[in-house]
N, C-alpha and C positions, 0 to 999 in steps of 0.2 A: 173646378180640376184646375192649375193652370195648363196657361196655352205656351212655349215657349217659342217662336220661329228665328231662324235665320237667311243669313243670304234675302234681306228681303229690300225683295223694286215697290213700284211701282204700283206693279201691274201679280204681280203675285212674292210669293217666300219659296226658296227652293229646296226649304226647311219645314216644317211644319212636325213640331212634336206634343201630345195629347195624351200623359198620364205614360202609361207604360208604350205607350204604340210611338211612330216614328212614320211619318205622311211626306215620300219623294216625289216633287212639280215633275213634269213629262222632261226627261235630261237629255240634249243634241248633243252632235260634236262639239267641239269650244281647237283642240288643236288643229282636230283630223275633219275639218271643215271644207268639204268635198271634197275626199280623198274615199277609200275604197270603203263600203261593209262593213268586210275586216274589222280597219283602222277603226272606222267611227267606233263601229262598238267595245271595240280595247278605251278610245278615249275617254267615249261615256264608263260602262264598267270602273273604270276609276278614280274618276268623278263621284260617283256613285258612291264605290269602296270611302273620298272622305270624308265625304256629308255623311255619310252613315261613322264614320268617326265621329266626325266633329259634333255628335247626339248623341253618342255616348253607345254606340253598340257596330253592330258590324251583316258582314254579310251571313254569317251560318245564322243568324236569325231574323232571313225574311221571308217573310206572311204572303205577299204576293207578288209578280210582277205583270206587266202591261207592257207589252211591244210592239211601236206599230214601222210597220218598213217599205219602203213605196215599192219594191218589185218581190212580188215571192219568187220568182228566177234567183233570188239571193239568200233563203228561206237558210238551206244549210251551209251557207261563207257566215250569217250570224250563228246560227246554234254552236259551230264551231268554235267562233273565240265562246260564248255564253259555258256551251258544255269545260272548258277548259278554269273557266273562271268558279262558275256558281259552287260552291261548297257542297261534296258530297256526305251525302245521305241526310241535306238539310235544308233540299230544293225548293223554289216558293209552289205555292200556287201559282200558275202563267198566263198567259192565252197573250196568243202575235194575230191582231191582225195588216191587214195591208192597206195604206194610204197617204192621200195626199199628204206632205209635212206643212209646214206653215214654210220654206227655203226650199229651194230647185237642190241646193247643196246638202241638205238634209238628205243620209236615210234611211235612217234608223233614231228612233227614238223612249225611251227604256224609262220605267216610268213606279216606284219599286214600296212597297210597306213592312215596316219592320216591328222587332218585338224588340222594345230595350233589351 
């Protein structure tokens, strides 16, 4: 079965498509780096929309999501943005954990898997 990769770097690809499954790498804020949890979450979810579109799918086809946040005190702030974004009736299996991320300016990282 063919494997398709998008936004390929030396260390990782941002998107990998295998059959009818789309895997995204952990996505962190780009434009909102260093900003609030809500702003970073909005930035990340906009990126996810773009990567899913590039792979021929969208958020209504999400299968799973892993979310890492640096402080559980901001869980509700992140969830408010997530809840406004996620496709009603199509919510994925999801886990959220507190973790130290790759750089101090990052407050949230989200990784999703979707069906085509």
